[in-house]
C-alpha positions as CSV (number, residue, x, y, z in Angstrom):
1,M,-3.0,-47.7,-45.3
2,T,0.5,-47.6,-46.8
3,D,2.9,-50.5,-46.3
4,L,4.8,-48.5,-43.7
5,E,1.6,-47.7,-41.8
6,R,0.6,-51.3,-41.8
7,L,4.0,-52.4,-40.5
8,L,3.8,-49.8,-37.7
9,A,0.3,-50.9,-36.8
10,Y,1.5,-54.6,-36.5
11,E,4.5,-53.6,-34.4
12,E,2.5,-51.3,-32.1
13,I,-0.1,-54.1,-31.5
14,R,2.7,-56.6,-30.8
15,Q,4.1,-54.2,-28.2
16,L,0.6,-53.9,-26.7
17,A,0.5,-57.7,-26.0
18,S,4.1,-57.6,-24.6
19,R,3.3,-54.7,-22.4
20,Y,0.3,-56.5,-21.1
21,A,2.5,-59.4,-20.0
22,I,5.2,-57.2,-18.4
23,H,2.8,-54.9,-16.6
24,S,0.8,-58.0,-15.3
25,D,3.9,-59.7,-14.0
26,A,5.1,-56.4,-12.3
27,R,1.6,-55.8,-10.9
28,D,1.7,-52.3,-12.4
29,M,-2.1,-52.0,-12.4
30,D,-2.2,-48.4,-13.7
31,A,0.0,-49.1,-16.7
32,L,-1.9,-52.3,-17.4
33,V,-5.3,-50.6,-17.3
34,D,-3.9,-47.8,-19.6
35,L,-3.5,-50.4,-22.4
36,F,-7.3,-50.6,-22.7
37,I,-9.8,-48.1,-24.2
38,P,-11.2,-45.8,-21.6
39,D,-14.8,-47.1,-22.0
40,V,-13.7,-50.8,-21.8
41,R,-16.5,-53.2,-20.9
42,V,-15.8,-55.1,-17.7
43,G,-18.3,-57.8,-17.0
44,R,-21.9,-57.6,-18.2
45,D,-22.9,-54.1,-17.2
46,T,-19.7,-52.3,-16.0
47,Y,-17.4,-50.1,-18.0
48,G,-14.3,-48.0,-17.7
49,H,-10.8,-48.0,-16.3
50,E,-11.8,-47.8,-12.7
51,A,-13.9,-51.0,-13.0
52,L,-11.1,-52.7,-14.9
53,H,-8.5,-51.7,-12.3
54,A,-10.7,-53.3,-9.5
55,D,-11.2,-56.4,-11.6
56,F,-7.5,-56.8,-12.2
57,D,-6.7,-56.1,-8.6
58,A,-9.0,-58.9,-7.4
59,S,-7.8,-61.4,-10.0
60,F,-4.1,-60.8,-9.3
61,R,-4.5,-61.1,-5.5
62,R,-5.6,-64.7,-6.1
63,V,-2.1,-65.6,-7.5
64,G,1.4,-64.7,-6.5
65,V,4.3,-64.5,-8.9
66,T,3.3,-64.8,-12.6
67,F,5.6,-65.0,-15.6
68,L,3.8,-64.5,-18.9
69,Q,5.7,-65.3,-22.1
70,V,4.2,-64.0,-25.3
71,G,4.6,-66.3,-28.3
72,S,2.9,-66.4,-31.7
73,H,0.8,-63.4,-32.4
74,L,-1.5,-63.2,-35.4
75,I,-2.9,-59.8,-36.2
76,D,-5.6,-59.0,-38.8
77,L,-6.0,-55.3,-39.6
78,A,-9.6,-54.2,-40.4
79,G,-9.2,-50.8,-41.8
80,E,-7.0,-48.0,-40.4
81,D,-8.2,-48.1,-36.8
82,H,-9.4,-51.6,-36.0
83,A,-7.8,-55.0,-35.7
84,T,-8.2,-58.4,-34.2
85,G,-5.6,-60.9,-33.1
86,I,-4.8,-64.2,-31.4
87,V,-1.9,-64.3,-29.0
88,Y,-0.3,-67.5,-27.7
89,C,1.1,-67.2,-24.2
90,R,2.8,-69.6,-21.7
91,G,2.2,-68.6,-18.1
92,E,4.0,-69.7,-15.1
93,I,1.9,-69.0,-12.1
94,Q,2.1,-69.2,-8.3
95,D,-1.5,-70.4,-7.8
96,G,-3.2,-69.4,-4.6
97,G,-1.4,-66.2,-3.6
98,I,2.1,-65.1,-2.6
99,D,2.3,-67.7,0.2
100,S,1.2,-70.7,-1.9
101,D,3.5,-73.6,-2.6
102,R,1.5,-74.5,-5.8
103,W,3.3,-73.6,-9.0
104,I,1.5,-74.3,-12.3
105,I,2.1,-73.9,-16.0
106,H,-0.6,-72.6,-18.3
107,A,-0.9,-72.6,-22.1
108,I,-3.1,-69.6,-22.9
109,Q,-4.7,-68.3,-26.1
110,Y,-5.9,-64.7,-26.1
111,H,-8.5,-63.6,-28.6
112,D,-8.1,-59.8,-28.9
113,T,-9.9,-56.8,-30.4
114,Y,-7.8,-53.7,-30.9
115,E,-8.7,-50.1,-31.7
116,R,-6.5,-47.1,-32.5
117,R,-7.7,-44.0,-30.6
118,E,-5.8,-40.7,-30.8
119,G,-3.0,-42.4,-32.6
120,R,-2.6,-45.2,-30.0
121,W,-3.5,-48.9,-30.4
122,L,-5.4,-50.2,-27.4
123,F,-7.2,-53.3,-26.3
124,V,-11.0,-53.1,-26.7
125,R,-11.5,-56.7,-25.5
126,R,-9.2,-59.5,-24.4
127,K,-10.7,-63.0,-24.1
128,H,-8.6,-65.5,-22.2
129,F,-8.8,-69.1,-23.2
130,L,-7.0,-71.8,-21.3
131,V,-5.4,-74.6,-23.5
132,Y,-4.2,-76.4,-20.4
133,G,-2.9,-76.0,-16.9
134,A,-0.5,-78.4,-15.3
135,E,1.2,-78.4,-11.9
136,L,5.0,-78.2,-11.9
137,G,6.8,-80.8,-9.8
138,V,9.0,-78.3,-7.9
139,N,7.9,-74.9,-6.7
140,P,10.7,-72.6,-7.9
141,L,9.8,-70.0,-5.3
142,R,10.9,-72.3,-2.5
143,L,14.5,-72.8,-3.8
144,E,17.5,-71.4,-2.1
145,P,18.8,-68.1,-3.5
146,A,20.6,-68.7,-6.9
147,N,23.4,-66.3,-6.3
148,W,23.3,-65.8,-10.0
149,P,25.5,-65.8,-12.2
150,K,27.6,-68.1,-10.0
151,S,24.7,-70.6,-9.9
152,Q,22.0,-71.1,-12.5
153,I,19.7,-72.9,-10.1
154,G,17.7,-71.2,-7.3
155,M,15.5,-68.3,-6.5
156,G,16.2,-65.0,-8.2
157,S,15.3,-61.4,-7.3
158,H,12.3,-60.6,-9.5
159,P,9.5,-59.7,-9.4
160,Q,9.8,-58.9,-5.7
161,A,12.5,-56.3,-6.3
162,L,10.2,-54.2,-8.5
163,E,8.7,-51.1,-6.9
164,T,5.3,-51.7,-8.5
165,W,5.2,-55.3,-7.2
166,Q,6.0,-54.1,-3.7
167,N,3.4,-51.3,-3.8
168,F,0.8,-53.7,-5.0
169,W,1.2,-56.1,-2.1
170,T,1.6,-53.4,0.6
171,K,-1.6,-51.4,-0.1
172,P,-5.1,-52.8,0.4
173,S,-7.1,-54.2,-2.5
174,T,-9.5,-51.8,-4.3
């Protein structure tokens, strides 16, 4: 690989991790699943986007609002079309579903395997390791509206204002 090709690979893989966070938070399951290879392994004996979609759907219905913040991202290229990486992430999570009062903070480390197929970097595998989880003292989802920018404190408009979020919660699980 040339220097430019390596730099582009690093940036495309970094964008992959950021897209994962944004699509997860927005509950855009189709866009989230599209970040993975078509024959992705889901569980012990299940493969493919359809199985991954169902797995994500079930997982995200156990939590309400999430806010994943991607931090440090180490990427090791292994040839032109393969790479591994470690991504640090801080997650703020409404634990227990959209009606829950429990708000927790997670420190997460993802161990990833990436592959470039048809010119696109995709996840092959994403292992989620919890560093810690801690309950937050105040549930931010129970605050009065912030009326931002007038007030910096209070409940804002997102992710509930996103069309993908609304669609996720109005249609039955898969």
